[in-house]
C-alpha positions as CSV (number, residue, x, y, z in Angstrom):
1,M,-40.9,-162.5,-35.9
2,A,-42.1,-163.3,-39.4
3,V,-39.4,-165.9,-39.8
4,L,-40.3,-167.4,-36.4
5,V,-44.0,-167.6,-37.4
6,G,-43.0,-169.3,-40.6
7,V,-40.8,-171.8,-38.9
8,L,-43.6,-172.7,-36.4
9,L,-46.1,-173.2,-39.2
10,M,-43.7,-175.3,-41.2
11,S,-43.0,-177.5,-38.2
12,F,-46.7,-177.9,-37.4
13,L,-47.4,-178.8,-41.0
14,A,-44.5,-181.3,-41.0
15,S,-45.9,-183.0,-37.9
16,L,-49.1,-183.6,-39.8
17,S,-47.4,-184.7,-43.0
18,I,-44.5,-187.0,-41.8
19,G,-45.0,-190.4,-40.4
20,D,-45.5,-194.0,-41.5
21,T,-47.8,-192.5,-44.2
22,V,-46.1,-189.5,-45.7
23,L,-48.5,-186.9,-47.0
24,S,-48.1,-183.8,-49.1
25,P,-49.0,-180.5,-47.5
26,I,-51.8,-180.1,-49.9
27,R,-53.3,-183.5,-49.0
28,V,-53.0,-182.6,-45.3
29,V,-55.0,-179.4,-45.8
30,Q,-57.6,-181.3,-47.8
31,A,-57.9,-183.9,-45.0
32,L,-58.6,-181.2,-42.5
33,F,-61.8,-180.3,-44.3
34,E,-62.9,-183.8,-45.0
35,T,-65.4,-185.6,-42.7
36,Q,-64.4,-189.2,-43.3
37,G,-61.9,-191.5,-44.9
38,G,-58.6,-193.1,-44.0
39,I,-56.5,-190.0,-44.6
40,H,-58.9,-187.9,-42.5
41,M,-58.5,-190.4,-39.7
42,V,-54.7,-190.3,-39.9
43,V,-54.5,-186.5,-40.0
44,V,-57.4,-185.3,-37.8
45,D,-57.8,-188.2,-35.3
46,W,-54.2,-189.3,-34.9
47,R,-51.7,-186.6,-35.8
48,L,-53.6,-183.3,-35.2
49,P,-54.1,-183.7,-31.4
50,R,-50.4,-184.7,-31.0
51,A,-49.3,-181.7,-33.1
52,L,-51.5,-179.3,-31.2
53,A,-50.3,-180.7,-27.9
54,A,-46.6,-180.1,-29.0
55,V,-47.4,-176.5,-29.9
56,F,-49.4,-175.5,-26.8
57,F,-47.3,-177.5,-24.3
58,G,-44.0,-176.2,-25.8
59,A,-45.4,-172.6,-25.5
60,A,-46.5,-173.3,-21.9
61,L,-43.0,-174.6,-20.9
62,A,-41.3,-171.7,-22.5
63,L,-43.5,-169.1,-20.8
64,S,-42.9,-170.9,-17.5
65,G,-39.2,-170.7,-18.1
66,T,-39.2,-166.9,-18.8
67,V,-41.2,-166.3,-15.6
68,F,-38.6,-168.1,-13.4
69,Q,-35.7,-166.6,-15.2
70,T,-37.2,-163.1,-14.7
71,I,-38.0,-163.6,-11.0
72,T,-34.6,-165.3,-10.2
73,R,-32.7,-162.9,-12.4
74,N,-30.7,-165.9,-13.4
75,P,-30.4,-167.5,-16.9
76,L,-30.4,-170.9,-15.4
77,G,-33.6,-170.4,-13.5
78,S,-36.0,-172.8,-15.3
79,P,-38.4,-175.3,-13.8
80,D,-36.4,-178.3,-15.0
81,V,-33.2,-177.0,-13.5
82,I,-34.6,-175.8,-10.1
83,G,-36.5,-179.0,-9.4
84,L,-40.1,-178.2,-10.2
85,T,-40.4,-180.8,-13.0
86,T,-38.8,-183.4,-10.8
87,G,-41.3,-182.5,-8.0
88,A,-44.2,-182.9,-10.5
89,Y,-42.8,-186.4,-11.3
90,T,-42.6,-187.2,-7.6
91,G,-46.3,-186.3,-7.1
92,A,-47.3,-188.5,-10.1
93,L,-45.1,-191.4,-8.8
94,I,-46.8,-191.2,-5.3
95,V,-50.2,-191.6,-7.0
96,M,-49.0,-194.4,-9.3
97,T,-47.3,-196.4,-6.6
98,S,-50.2,-196.0,-4.2
99,G,-52.6,-197.7,-6.5
100,G,-54.4,-194.7,-8.0
101,G,-53.1,-195.1,-11.5
102,S,-55.9,-193.4,-13.5
103,G,-54.9,-190.5,-15.8
104,A,-56.8,-187.9,-13.9
105,S,-55.4,-188.8,-10.5
106,V,-51.9,-189.0,-11.9
107,G,-52.3,-185.6,-13.4
108,I,-53.6,-184.1,-10.1
109,G,-50.6,-185.7,-8.3
110,A,-48.2,-184.1,-10.8
111,I,-49.7,-180.7,-10.4
112,L,-49.7,-180.9,-6.6
113,G,-46.2,-182.2,-6.6
114,G,-45.1,-179.1,-8.6
115,F,-46.8,-176.8,-6.2
116,G,-45.5,-178.6,-3.2
117,T,-41.9,-178.4,-4.5
118,A,-42.4,-174.6,-5.1
119,A,-43.6,-174.2,-1.6
120,L,-40.7,-176.1,-0.1
121,M,-38.2,-174.0,-2.1
122,A,-40.0,-170.8,-1.0
123,L,-39.5,-171.8,2.7
124,L,-35.8,-172.7,2.1
125,V,-34.9,-169.4,0.5
126,A,-37.3,-167.1,2.4
127,G,-35.6,-164.0,4.0
128,R,-32.2,-164.6,2.5
129,G,-30.1,-162.5,0.0
130,A,-28.8,-163.3,-3.4
131,L,-32.2,-164.7,-4.3
132,G,-31.4,-165.6,-7.9
133,Y,-28.4,-167.8,-7.4
134,R,-29.7,-169.1,-4.1
135,I,-32.9,-170.4,-5.8
136,V,-30.9,-172.1,-8.5
137,I,-28.5,-173.8,-6.0
138,V,-31.3,-174.8,-3.6
139,G,-33.4,-176.0,-6.5
140,I,-30.6,-178.2,-7.8
141,G,-30.3,-179.7,-4.3
142,V,-34.0,-180.3,-4.0
143,S,-34.1,-181.8,-7.4
144,A,-31.3,-184.3,-6.4
145,V,-33.1,-185.3,-3.3
146,L,-36.4,-185.8,-5.1
147,A,-34.7,-187.8,-7.9
148,A,-33.3,-190.1,-5.2
149,L,-36.8,-190.4,-3.7
150,N,-38.2,-191.2,-7.2
151,A,-35.6,-193.9,-7.7
152,W,-36.5,-195.4,-4.3
153,M,-40.2,-195.5,-5.1
154,L,-39.5,-197.1,-8.5
155,L,-37.4,-199.8,-6.9
156,R,-40.2,-200.6,-4.4
157,A,-43.0,-200.5,-6.9
158,R,-44.6,-203.4,-8.7
159,R,-42.9,-204.2,-12.0
160,E,-45.7,-203.1,-14.2
161,V,-46.1,-199.8,-12.3
162,A,-42.3,-199.2,-12.5
163,I,-42.3,-199.8,-16.2
164,S,-45.2,-197.5,-16.8
165,A,-43.7,-194.8,-14.6
166,A,-40.3,-195.1,-16.3
167,I,-41.9,-194.7,-19.8
168,W,-43.9,-191.7,-18.6
169,D,-40.7,-190.2,-17.1
170,A,-39.1,-190.1,-20.6
171,G,-41.5,-187.3,-21.6
172,S,-43.3,-188.5,-24.7
173,L,-46.2,-187.3,-26.9
174,N,-46.7,-190.9,-28.1
175,G,-50.3,-191.9,-27.7
176,V,-51.6,-188.4,-27.1
177,G,-55.1,-188.2,-28.6
178,W,-58.0,-185.8,-28.3
179,E,-59.1,-187.5,-25.0
180,Q,-55.7,-186.7,-23.4
181,A,-55.0,-183.4,-25.1
182,A,-58.3,-181.4,-25.3
183,V,-58.8,-180.4,-21.7
184,P,-55.1,-179.7,-20.9
185,I,-54.8,-177.6,-24.0
186,V,-57.7,-175.5,-22.8
187,V,-56.2,-175.2,-19.3
188,V,-52.8,-174.1,-20.5
189,T,-54.4,-171.7,-22.9
190,V,-56.3,-170.0,-20.1
191,L,-53.1,-169.9,-17.9
192,M,-51.1,-168.3,-20.8
193,V,-53.8,-165.7,-21.4
194,V,-53.7,-164.8,-17.7
195,L,-49.9,-164.6,-17.9
196,F,-50.0,-162.3,-20.9
197,G,-52.5,-160.1,-19.0
198,A,-50.0,-160.0,-16.1
199,R,-47.0,-159.1,-18.3
200,R,-46.7,-155.7,-16.6
201,G,-45.6,-157.5,-13.5
202,L,-42.8,-159.2,-15.3
203,W,-41.6,-155.9,-16.6
204,L,-41.6,-154.4,-13.1
205,I,-39.7,-157.3,-11.7
206,E,-37.1,-156.9,-14.4
207,L,-36.6,-153.3,-13.2
208,G,-35.9,-154.5,-9.6
209,D,-37.9,-154.5,-6.4
210,D,-37.1,-150.9,-5.5
211,V,-38.0,-149.4,-8.9
212,G,-41.0,-151.7,-9.3
213,T,-42.3,-150.7,-5.9
214,S,-41.8,-147.0,-6.7
215,L,-43.9,-147.5,-9.8
216,G,-46.8,-148.9,-7.8
217,G,-46.1,-152.6,-8.1
218,R,-46.9,-154.9,-5.2
219,M,-43.8,-157.0,-5.8
220,G,-44.4,-159.8,-3.3
221,L,-48.0,-160.4,-4.5
222,M,-47.0,-160.2,-8.2
223,K,-44.1,-162.7,-7.8
224,A,-46.4,-165.1,-5.9
225,G,-49.1,-164.9,-8.6
226,L,-46.6,-165.3,-11.5
227,I,-44.9,-168.3,-9.8
228,A,-48.3,-169.9,-9.3
229,L,-49.1,-169.5,-13.0
230,A,-45.7,-170.8,-14.1
231,V,-45.9,-173.9,-11.8
232,G,-49.5,-174.5,-13.1
233,L,-48.2,-174.5,-16.6
234,V,-45.4,-176.9,-15.8
235,G,-47.7,-179.2,-13.8
236,V,-50.3,-179.5,-16.4
237,V,-47.8,-180.3,-19.2
238,T,-45.9,-182.8,-17.0
239,A,-49.2,-184.4,-16.0
240,V,-50.0,-185.2,-19.6
241,I,-46.7,-186.0,-21.3
242,G,-44.2,-186.4,-18.5
243,P,-41.1,-184.3,-17.8
244,I,-39.7,-182.4,-20.8
245,A,-36.2,-181.0,-20.2
246,F,-34.6,-177.8,-21.4
247,V,-37.4,-176.3,-23.5
248,A,-38.2,-174.0,-20.6
249,L,-34.5,-173.2,-20.2
250,A,-33.6,-172.5,-23.9
251,A,-36.7,-170.9,-25.4
252,P,-36.5,-167.6,-23.5
253,H,-32.8,-167.1,-24.4
254,L,-33.4,-167.9,-28.1
255,A,-36.5,-165.6,-28.1
256,R,-34.5,-162.8,-26.6
257,L,-31.9,-163.1,-29.4
258,I,-34.7,-162.6,-31.9
259,V,-36.6,-159.7,-30.4
260,R,-34.3,-158.5,-27.6
261,N,-37.0,-157.3,-25.3
262,G,-40.3,-155.5,-25.1
263,P,-43.9,-156.4,-25.6
264,A,-43.1,-159.0,-28.3
265,H,-40.8,-161.0,-26.1
266,L,-43.5,-163.2,-24.5
267,V,-45.0,-163.9,-27.9
268,A,-41.6,-164.8,-29.3
269,T,-40.9,-167.0,-26.3
270,A,-44.2,-168.9,-26.6
271,M,-43.6,-169.5,-30.4
272,T,-40.0,-170.6,-29.8
273,G,-41.0,-173.1,-27.2
274,A,-43.8,-174.4,-29.4
275,T,-41.3,-174.8,-32.3
276,L,-38.7,-176.5,-30.2
277,L,-41.1,-179.2,-28.9
278,S,-42.7,-179.7,-32.3
279,L,-39.3,-180.2,-33.9
280,A,-38.1,-182.5,-31.1
281,D,-41.2,-184.6,-31.5
282,I,-40.7,-184.8,-35.3
283,I,-37.0,-185.8,-34.8
284,G,-38.0,-188.4,-32.2
285,Q,-40.6,-190.0,-34.5
286,N,-38.4,-190.2,-37.5
287,A,-34.7,-190.2,-36.4
288,V,-34.6,-194.0,-35.9
289,P,-36.6,-196.1,-38.4
290,K,-39.4,-198.1,-36.8
291,H,-38.4,-196.9,-33.3
292,A,-40.1,-193.7,-32.1
293,L,-38.0,-191.9,-29.5
294,P,-39.7,-189.8,-26.8
295,A,-39.5,-186.1,-27.4
296,G,-38.0,-185.7,-23.9
297,V,-35.0,-187.8,-25.0
298,V,-34.4,-185.5,-27.9
299,T,-34.7,-182.3,-25.9
300,L,-32.5,-183.8,-23.2
301,V,-29.7,-184.5,-25.7
302,L,-29.9,-181.1,-27.4
303,G,-30.6,-179.2,-24.2
304,G,-27.6,-180.7,-22.5
305,V,-25.3,-179.2,-25.1
306,Y,-27.1,-175.9,-24.7
307,L,-26.8,-176.0,-20.9
308,I,-23.0,-176.5,-21.1
309,F,-22.8,-173.5,-23.5
310,L,-24.9,-171.4,-21.2
311,V,-23.0,-172.2,-18.0
312,V,-19.7,-171.4,-19.8
313,Q,-21.1,-168.1,-21.1
314,T,-22.5,-167.2,-17.6
315,A,-19.2,-168.0,-15.9
316,R,-17.3,-165.8,-18.4
317,R,-19.6,-162.8,-17.7
318,R,-19.2,-163.2,-14.0
319,Y,-15.4,-163.3,-13.9
């Protein structure tokens, strides 16, 4: 845990130091306490909101992933695999292509799209056995259908709307300032605090419905509440920076390698997700000179390799 905290702090400091203007860590710290000047503007007005957004949004995605993996009892159960991220993009696209292209309305559309997709999946898997793998399979199918719908809407949209939506779909922290980040950071912080308060429900779900019920847990109500929190976290993040792949999938697994299980697991998961998105953003900004890549592209490339590894490991354990 100490190493994880150190890596997160180093990545956060690097995000404030590295860019077109490279600053020493000492100069960055000094700029945080200044009230004016060019370096203060670079660090506080331009880089700090983006760095904080990467930390809080990465933590939010990671916690959402651990909720879905716990409820589905499946290592592949994350919001980007089971279609919730795609559904949030569908909701945003509906708003964009219907003429309501303001930031607030697009954000509301993304959140409603995520909740609508979750409700659709709940109807499709209700009352059937093998819940974990059924949710993953149904989610992949729903995601494919929604992806086709998204492509159809993009083809029918005006050119400027289609270009804007395609850029947003890449999942990028470019252009995130205090105006875009402040309120969403507060919202995801509140949702994460509520989730930490409901962590006993996650532990009971890990024990199974029978054991959880015998220990006094109202399993159906707890699952519904945790899913609502997880979808809310994904929806808010997607509304601001677009779909970010594989952070929600990989962070809980990596965190469990560090702390195994227990009360520290949620904290480790949040810090791992924050570190992953921060590092992805740093790589995206600096990997190609004079061409900033979206963080979502970086996580997609790295996460694709991890997904192949995870599928192979899961298949070996089952057979």
